[in-house]
C-alpha positions in Angstrom: 0.0 0.0 0.0 1.6 3.3 -1.1 1.5 6.4 1.0 2.2 10.1 0.1 3.1 12.5 2.9 2.5 16.2 2.5 4.1 18.5 5.0 7.2 16.5 5.9 9.3 19.4 7.1 7.3 19.6 10.3 7.5 17.4 13.4 4.3 15.6 12.6 5.5 14.8 9.1 8.9 13.5 10.1 7.2 11.3 12.8 5.0 9.8 10.0 8.2 9.0 8.2 9.6 7.3 11.3 6.5 5.1 11.6 5.9 4.3 8.0 9.6 3.5 7.4 9.1 0.1 9.2 5.4 -0.3 8.6 4.7 -3.9 7.4 2.1 -2.8 4.8 2.0 1.0 4.2 5.1 2.1 2.4 6.3 5.7 1.8 6.0 6.3 -1.9 6.5 10.1 -2.0 7.0 13.1 0.3 5.9 16.6 -0.6 6.5 20.2 0.3 5.8 23.7 -0.8 9.5 24.5 -0.1 12.7 23.7 -2.0 12.9 20.2 -3.7 15.8 18.7 -1.8 16.5 15.2 -0.3 14.5 14.7 2.9 17.8 14.3 4.9 18.6 18.0 4.0 15.8 18.9 6.4 16.4 16.1 8.8 20.1 14.9 8.7 19.3 12.0 11.1 17.6 10.3 8.0 20.8 10.4 5.9 21.3 7.0 4.1 18.0 5.8 5.6 15.3 7.8 3.7 16.3 8.4 0.1 13.2 10.2 -1.0 13.5 13.7 -2.4 10.9 16.3 -1.4 8.6 16.9 -4.3 6.2 19.7 -5.2 2.5 18.9 -4.7 1.0 17.5 -7.9 -2.5 16.4 -6.9 -3.2 14.3 -10.0 0.1 12.5 -9.9 -0.2 11.8 -6.1 -3.7 10.4 -6.5 -2.7 8.2 -9.4 0.4 6.8 -7.8 -0.6 6.4 -4.1 -3.4 4.8 -2.2 -3.4 7.1 0.8 -2.2 10.7 1.5 -1.4 12.1 4.9 -1.6 15.8 5.4 0.9 16.9 8.1 0.4 20.6 7.2 -0.5 23.7 9.2 -4.1 24.7 9.6 -5.2 26.8 6.6 -3.1 24.6 4.2 -5.0 21.3 4.4 -8.3 23.1 3.7 -7.1 24.0 0.2 -5.5 20.7 -0.6 -8.4 18.4 0.5 -10.8 20.2 -1.8 -8.5 19.3 -4.8 -8.0 15.7 -3.6 -11.8 15.3 -2.9 -12.3 14.8 -6.6 -10.0 11.7 -6.7 -10.3 8.2 -5.2 -7.4 8.5 -2.8 -7.8 8.0 0.9 -7.0 11.0 3.1 -5.9 11.5 6.7 -5.6 15.1 7.8 -3.5 16.0 10.9 -4.4 19.7 10.9 -7.4 21.3 12.5 -9.1 22.2 9.2 -11.6 19.3 9.1 -12.5 18.8 12.7 -15.1 21.4 13.5 -18.5 20.9 11.9 -19.6 24.4 12.6 -17.7 26.5 10.0 -18.3 29.7 12.0 -16.5 28.1 15.0 -13.5 27.5 12.8 -13.4 31.1 11.6 -13.7 32.3 15.2 -11.1 30.1 16.8 -8.6 29.6 13.9 -9.0 33.0 12.3 -9.0 31.4 8.8 -11.5 30.7 6.1 -13.2 27.3 6.6 -13.7 24.4 4.2 -17.2 24.0 2.8 -19.5 22.4 5.4 -20.5 19.7 2.8 -16.9 18.6 2.5 -16.2 18.7 6.3 -19.2 16.4 6.9 -17.6 13.7 4.7 -14.6 13.5 7.1 -14.8 11.1 10.0 -13.4 12.3 13.3 -10.6 9.9 14.1 -10.7 9.5 17.9 -9.9 5.8 17.4 -11.0 4.2 20.6 -14.5 5.8 20.5 -15.2 6.1 16.8 -13.9 2.8 15.4 -17.1 1.8 13.6 -17.2 4.9 11.5 -13.4 4.8 10.9 -13.7 1.3 9.5 -16.1 2.5 6.8 -14.4 5.8 6.2 -12.4 7.0 3.2 -11.4 10.4 4.7 -10.2 10.9 8.3 -9.9 14.1 10.3 -7.3 13.3 13.0 -7.9 14.7 16.4 -5.7 17.4 18.0 -3.1 16.5 20.5 -4.7 18.1 23.5 -8.2 16.8 22.6 -6.9 13.3 22.3 -5.4 13.2 25.8 -8.4 15.0 27.2 -11.2 13.2 25.5 -9.7 9.7 26.2 -9.5 10.8 29.8 -13.0 12.1 30.0 -14.9 9.6 27.8 -15.9 6.9 30.3 -17.1 9.3 32.9 -19.0 11.6 30.4 -20.6 8.7 28.5 -21.8 7.1 31.7 -23.2 10.5 32.8 -21.8 10.3 36.3 -20.4 13.9 36.4 -22.0 17.3 36.8 -22.1 18.7 33.4 -20.9 22.2 34.3 -17.9 21.1 36.3 -15.2 20.2 33.7 -11.8 21.8 34.4 -8.8 20.8 32.3 -5.2 21.7 33.2 -3.1 20.6 30.2 0.6 20.9 29.6 2.6 20.2 26.5 6.2 19.9 25.4 7.4 22.6 23.0 7.2 20.4 19.9 3.5 20.9 20.1 4.1 24.5 19.0 5.5 23.3 15.7 8.9 23.7 14.0 8.6 27.3 13.0 10.9 29.5 15.1 9.3 31.8 17.7 10.4 33.6 20.8 8.2 31.5 23.1 10.0 28.3 22.1 13.6 29.6 22.2 15.9 27.8 24.7 16.6 31.0 26.6 12.8 31.6 27.0 11.7 28.1 27.9 14.6 26.5 29.7 13.9 26.4 33.4 10.6 28.0 32.7 6.9 27.0 32.7 4.3 29.2 31.1 0.6 29.4 30.4 -0.6 30.5 26.9 -3.8 31.2 25.0 -5.7 31.6 28.2 -9.3 30.7 27.6 -8.6 31.1 23.8 -7.0 27.8 22.7 -8.4 26.6 19.4 -8.8 23.1 20.7 -11.6 24.2 23.1 -14.5 23.9 20.5 -13.1 20.5 19.3 -13.2 19.1 22.8 -16.7 20.5 23.5 -18.0 19.2 20.1 -17.1 15.6 21.0 -18.3 15.9 24.6 -21.7 17.2 23.4 -21.9 14.2 21.0 -21.6 12.0 24.0 -23.8 14.0 26.4 -25.9 16.8 25.1 -26.1 18.4 28.6 -22.4 19.2 28.8 -21.7 22.9 29.5 -18.7 24.9 28.4 -15.4 23.7 29.7 -12.5 25.5 31.4 -9.4 24.6 29.5 -5.9 25.9 30.3 -2.7 25.1 28.3 0.9 25.4 29.4 4.3 24.9 27.8 6.7 22.6 29.5 10.5 22.8 29.0 10.6 19.4 27.4 10.6 18.3 23.8 7.5 16.1 23.6 4.6 14.8 25.6 1.3 16.0 27.1 -0.2 15.7 30.5 -3.9 16.5 30.8 -5.0 16.8 34.5 -8.8 16.9 34.6 -11.1 17.8 37.5 -14.8 17.0 37.5 -17.5 16.9 40.2 -19.4 13.6 40.6 -23.2 13.5 40.7 -23.2 10.9 43.5 -20.7 9.3 45.9 -18.3 7.0 44.1 -15.2 5.3 45.3 -11.9 5.4 43.4 -12.2 1.6 43.0 -15.6 1.9 41.3 -14.3 4.6 38.9 -11.2 2.6 38.2 -13.4 -0.5 37.3 -15.4 1.7 34.9 -12.3 2.9 33.1 -10.7 -0.6 32.9 -13.9 -2.0 31.4 -14.2 0.9 28.9 -10.6 0.4 27.6 -10.1 -3.4 28.0 -10.2 -4.1 24.3 -8.1 -1.0 23.3 -4.4 -1.9 23.0 -3.1 1.7 23.1 -4.9 2.9 26.3 -3.4 1.7 29.5 -5.4 2.3 32.7 -2.9 2.3 35.5 -3.4 0.2 38.7 -5.1 1.9 41.7 -2.8 4.4 43.3 -0.5 4.6 40.3 -0.4 7.7 38.1 1.3 8.1 34.7 4.1 10.4 33.7 5.0 11.8 30.3 8.3 10.0 30.2 6.5 6.6 30.4 4.7 7.1 27.0 7.4 9.1 25.2 8.0 7.9 21.6 5.0 5.5 21.8 1.4 5.5 20.7 0.1 4.8 24.2 -2.3 6.9 26.3 -1.9 6.2 30.0 -4.6 7.1 32.4 -4.8 7.3 36.2 -7.9 8.1 38.3 -8.6 9.1 41.9 -11.8 10.3 43.7 -11.4 12.9 46.5 -14.2 11.8 48.8 -13.9 15.0 50.8 -14.9 17.2 47.8 -16.8 14.7 45.6 -14.4 15.4 42.7 -12.8 13.0 40.4 -9.2 13.7 39.2 -8.2 12.1 35.9 -4.6 12.1 34.7 -4.1 11.4 31.0 -0.7 11.4 29.3 0.4 10.9 25.6 3.2 11.7 23.3 1.8 14.7 21.4 3.6 13.7 18.2 2.5 10.0 18.4 -0.9 9.3 19.9 -1.5 13.1 19.6 -0.6 13.2 15.9 1.3 10.8 13.6 0.7 7.6 15.7 -3.0 8.0 15.8 -3.1 9.0 12.1 -1.4 5.6 11.2 -3.7 3.8 13.7 -6.7 5.3 11.9 -5.2 4.5 8.5 -4.7 0.9 9.6 -8.3 0.5 10.6 -9.6 2.3 7.5 -7.5 0.0 5.3 -8.6 -3.3 7.0 -5.2 -3.8 8.8 -4.7 -4.5 12.5 -4.7 -1.2 14.3 -1.3 -1.9 15.9 0.5 -2.5 12.6 3.7 -0.4 12.5 3.0 1.1 16.0 4.4 -1.4 18.5 7.1 1.0 19.7 8.1 0.6 23.3 8.2 4.0 25.1 11.6 5.6 25.2 13.1 5.4 28.6 14.8 7.3 30.3 
């Protein structure tokens, strides 16, 4: 099965290359850019003598004719233009940007400050939160890959929200990401001198992933109220920790909540619910496609604390994209993704 990757000069794109290089079925046929046509290793010297592909300009007809699937690892505002052109071909698509996630085009304009794709086209894309949308992914031809923060947060919240055991106006999410989540384009906020030995909040109450999270929560429970969602940059390369606080409707023990989560994820190989009293760290999922979750009930306050960690470039981007491509193509969902976490 031949794959084309568009947007390989960013971190998500090069992570797709790392995964597909050893994938048993999906092979890298071509890599594309809007920049200079040079060997891939010119952008990423660690790929020298490993990946021989040259970065090519984007030729929609040629890509669609020669490849079976195309991955868009492009910034928001770029995919929206490309998918319209590819929509007239038979090629499968997996988009890693935010352009095809929000069904309400006005929400996209408000939060992303860009012109949206036509609603008719957006509605043909399946939201690829793998563990909770598998049935639709199996039948899909086009996938909109979830964002990194929404993946960690929604996987953490799903069992409690779907069982309707929480107060619908009580969701508070305290999320933290490594600096690779900000992309590869240079900025002052991600400079070593700015982030080393530092920890900063950003986009306070204005992060573009808020409507994405709320959209999915409302699909699960139409009574959910607006969330409080705070994002922070950590002085690390990769990884996300989403610490979630919700108020419970009734009295529950940590043990009963833990059983709920274990049951919800028992058949999902990439979600690991930690044993009672154990809580995950970012280091323990780094470089892998795992989402690790820990839960604890504070019986004094009646609040449930959920800790969900992922690698933002893997389960939060390229890893989940390949997981979705596997399912969409009739392959085992773990194909090419059985990486052990990097440790230390």
